[in-house]
C-alpha positions in Angstrom: 14.7 13.7 7.7 15.9 10.9 5.9 12.9 9.2 5.1 12.7 5.6 3.5 9.0 4.8 2.1 8.0 1.2 1.9 5.0 -0.7 1.0 4.0 -3.1 2.9 2.7 -6.9 1.2 5.8 -8.7 -1.4 8.1 -6.0 -1.4 9.4 -5.3 3.3 7.6 -8.9 3.6 6.0 -11.9 3.0 3.5 -12.3 5.8 2.1 -11.5 8.5 5.5 -9.6 9.5 8.4 -8.6 9.1 11.8 -11.5 9.3 14.3 -11.0 11.6 16.4 -10.2 9.1 14.6 -6.8 7.9 14.1 -6.5 11.6 17.8 -6.1 12.0 18.6 -3.9 8.8 15.6 -1.4 9.8 17.1 -0.7 13.0 21.0 -0.6 11.7 19.3 2.2 9.7 17.7 3.3 12.0 20.8 4.0 14.1 22.3 5.8 11.7 19.6 8.5 11.3 17.2 7.2 9.1 13.3 7.1 9.9 10.4 5.0 7.8 7.5 4.7 7.3 4.5 2.3 5.9 2.7 3.2 2.2 0.5 0.1 2.5 -3.2 -1.5 0.2 -3.1 -2.3 3.9 -6.4 -0.9 7.1 -4.3 -0.3 10.0 -5.2 -3.1 12.3 -3.6 -5.7 10.3 -0.3 -3.0 9.3 0.5 -2.3 12.7 2.9 -5.5 13.4 5.1 -4.4 10.0 4.8 -1.0 11.6 6.0 -2.1 15.2 9.1 -4.8 13.2 11.0 -1.6 11.1 10.5 0.7 14.6 8.5 3.1 12.6 7.8 5.7 15.2 6.0 8.3 11.9 2.6 8.1 10.4 1.1 5.3 8.3 0.2 5.5 4.7 -3.1 2.8 4.9 -6.0 2.6 2.1 -3.7 3.1 -0.1 -3.6 6.4 -0.2 -7.0 6.8 1.6 -5.6 7.6 4.7 -3.3 8.5 7.7 -3.0 8.0 10.5 -1.1 7.6 13.7 -0.5 3.8 14.8 -0.2 4.9 18.9 -3.7 6.5 18.2 -5.4 4.7 16.0 -6.5 8.7 14.8 -6.3 9.6 11.0 -4.4 12.4 10.4 -5.4 13.0 6.3 -8.0 11.4 4.6 -10.0 11.4 1.5 -13.8 9.8 2.3 -15.0 7.9 -0.6 -18.7 9.4 -1.6 -21.0 6.3 -0.3 -23.3 6.9 -3.6 -20.4 6.1 -6.0 -19.2 3.0 -4.2 -22.8 1.4 -4.8 -22.5 2.0 -8.4 -19.3 0.5 -8.1 -20.4 -3.0 -6.3 -23.2 -3.5 -8.4 -20.9 -2.6 -11.7 -19.4 -5.9 -10.1 -21.7 -7.7 -8.4 -21.9 -10.7 -10.1 -18.6 -11.0 -11.4 -16.9 -14.3 -10.0 -14.2 -11.9 -7.5 -14.9 -11.7 -3.8 -16.0 -7.8 -2.4 -14.6 -5.7 -0.6 -15.8 -2.8 1.5 -13.7 -0.4 3.6 -14.8 1.9 6.4 -13.7 3.3 9.3 -11.3 0.1 10.4 -14.4 -2.1 9.9 -15.1 -4.5 6.5 -18.0 -5.5 5.0 -18.9 -8.0 2.2 -21.4 -10.8 1.2 -21.6 -13.7 4.0 -20.5 -15.4 0.0 -17.3 -13.2 0.4 -15.5 -16.2 2.8 -11.7 -15.5 2.2 -12.4 -11.6 3.3 -14.8 -12.8 5.5 -11.7 -15.1 7.5 -8.8 -13.5 7.0 -10.3 -10.1 9.1 -11.6 -12.3 11.4 -8.6 -13.9 12.0 -7.3 -10.7 12.4 -9.7 -9.0 15.0 -11.4 -6.6 12.8 -14.8 -6.0 12.1 -16.1 -8.0 9.7 -20.2 -7.2 8.9 -20.8 -9.1 6.6 -24.4 -8.5 5.8 -24.4 -7.2 2.1 -27.6 -8.6 -0.1 -27.8 -5.9 -2.6 -25.2 -3.9 -3.5 -24.5 -1.2 -1.3 -22.2 1.3 1.0 -21.2 2.0 4.1 -22.3 5.8 4.6 -18.2 6.4 5.9 -16.6 4.7 3.0 -12.9 5.3 1.6 -12.0 2.2 -0.5 -13.7 -1.0 -2.7 -11.7 -3.6 -3.7 -12.0 -7.0 -5.2 -9.9 -10.2 -5.1 -10.0 -12.6 -7.9 -8.3 -14.9 -10.6 -6.4 -12.8 -12.7 -8.3 -12.9 -15.6 -10.8 -11.7 -13.7 -9.5 -9.1 -12.4 -7.6 -8.2 -15.6 -11.4 -8.0 -17.7 -13.1 -5.9 -14.3 -10.3 -3.3 -14.2 -11.2 -2.6 -18.4 -15.1 -2.5 -16.9 -15.2 0.0 -14.1 -12.2 1.8 -16.3 -14.6 2.9 -19.4 -18.1 3.7 -16.7 -15.5 5.4 -13.9 -13.1 6.8 -16.0 -12.7 11.0 -14.1 -14.9 9.6 -11.2 -12.5 6.9 -9.3 -8.3 5.8 -9.6 -8.7 2.1 -10.8 -6.0 1.0 -10.3 -4.4 -3.3 -9.6 -2.3 -3.3 -6.3 -1.4 -7.5 -6.5 -3.0 -9.4 -9.6 -5.4 -10.8 -7.9 -6.4 -7.7 -6.1 -8.2 -4.3 -7.8 -8.9 -1.8 -5.6 -11.1 1.7 -6.4 -10.5 4.8 -4.1 -11.0 8.6 -4.8 -10.4 10.4 -7.5 -6.6 12.0 -6.8 -6.4 9.0 -4.0 -3.0 7.8 -4.4 0.0 6.7 -1.7 2.3 9.0 -3.8 -0.2 12.3 -3.1 -0.4 11.5 0.7 2.8 11.3 1.4 2.8 14.5 -0.4 0.8 15.9 1.7 1.5 14.8 4.5 5.0 15.8 3.8 3.4 19.3 3.0 2.1 18.8 7.3 5.6 19.3 8.0 7.5 21.9 9.1 10.7 21.2 7.3 10.4 18.4 4.7 12.9 15.4 4.0 16.7 15.8 3.1 16.0 12.7 1.7 13.3 10.3 0.8 13.8 6.9 -0.7 10.5 4.5 -1.8 10.2 1.1 -2.3 7.1 -0.8 -3.7 5.9 -3.7 -6.2 3.0 -3.0 -8.5 0.9 -0.2 -10.1 -0.3 1.0 -6.4 3.0 1.6 -5.9 3.9 4.0 -9.0 3.7 7.3 -8.0 4.8 7.7 -4.0 8.1 5.6 -6.2 7.7 8.7 -8.2 7.7 10.7 -5.5 11.5 10.1 -4.6 14.4 10.3 -4.7 15.1 6.7 -4.9 13.0 4.5 -5.9 13.4 0.7 -4.9 11.5 -2.1 -5.9 11.9 -5.5 -5.7 12.8 -8.6 -8.0 9.7 -10.1 -9.0 7.3 -6.9 -9.2 5.0 -5.7 -12.0 7.1 -4.3 -15.2 5.6 -1.6 -14.9 7.5 -0.8 -11.2 10.5 -2.3 -12.4 11.0 0.2 -15.0 11.5 3.0 -12.3 13.1 1.1 -10.3 16.6 3.1 -9.3 17.7 -0.6 -7.6 16.3 -4.2 -7.2 17.1 -5.9 -5.0 16.3 -9.4 -3.6 12.2 -10.3 -4.2 10.9 -10.1 -0.3 11.2 -13.8 0.1 14.6 -13.6 -0.2 14.5 -10.7 2.8 15.3 -8.0 -0.3 14.5 -5.1 1.9 17.8 -5.7 4.1 19.9 -5.7 1.2 17.8 -2.4 0.6 19.0 -1.0 3.9 22.4 -2.0 4.1 22.6 -0.1 -0.2 21.6 2.7 1.9 23.9 2.4 4.1 26.7 2.3 2.0 25.4 4.4 -0.8 24.9 7.5 1.8 28.9 7.8 2.8 29.5 8.3 -0.8 26.3 9.1 -2.5 25.9 9.4 -6.5 23.8 9.7 -9.2 22.3 6.9 -10.2 22.0 6.7 -13.8 21.0 2.8 -14.2 19.7 0.3 -12.0 22.3 -1.0 -9.1 21.1 -4.9 -8.8 21.0 -6.0 -5.6 21.0 -10.0 -6.0 
């Protein structure tokens, strides 16, 4: 199996579905035997349009690696829940910060009544939202806590949480305005490795694409690591292939480059720039 694993937001697409250019490029890849898989911070419900758009027939890495789920059945194949007592501590630490709060259970979002952007997005997506949280707490089933806000506030909060919860949780930027808190050891890369371990025969090659800190472990696991031109600097340092940004349909350029590279495979000794 030739496997291409991709982040969704700002890598595969910018918006709620891949562009026609990306859809067509993915079809060309599948036509030569490549199989595609998403690895995203989204939950399954808000990933489905992208999964279908690229023609993926594989499980999806969702919740930033907290779960690997079957898009056809909605069932979790691999998952690592968070201790709800730990989640409640994390929520309490950030309760008075000027950021929005999102807690994710099983395809359900929890927030406060004041977290309007969170509530409106998930309700528009058809995802159940409980916005009745009036004090720091956590549902019994929880996979991830997210904070959303101005970049400066997210940077400051990351420092506070990393100091208090070092060794007890993964604190990772998932974008300039997003901070993810996950159970220890959880990442997209760890989830991909765990899924590959379930296969009778692993992929002959793994290519991966991502744009932010929550993609670093995924890219480290790949034979070919790709990133859009506007990715975080740390991600760009890891990338063997640099593609145009998502609003320029950069993933289609990556797909076509993979098809060309496959005809005459060679070691990537310096970044390949597709701009």
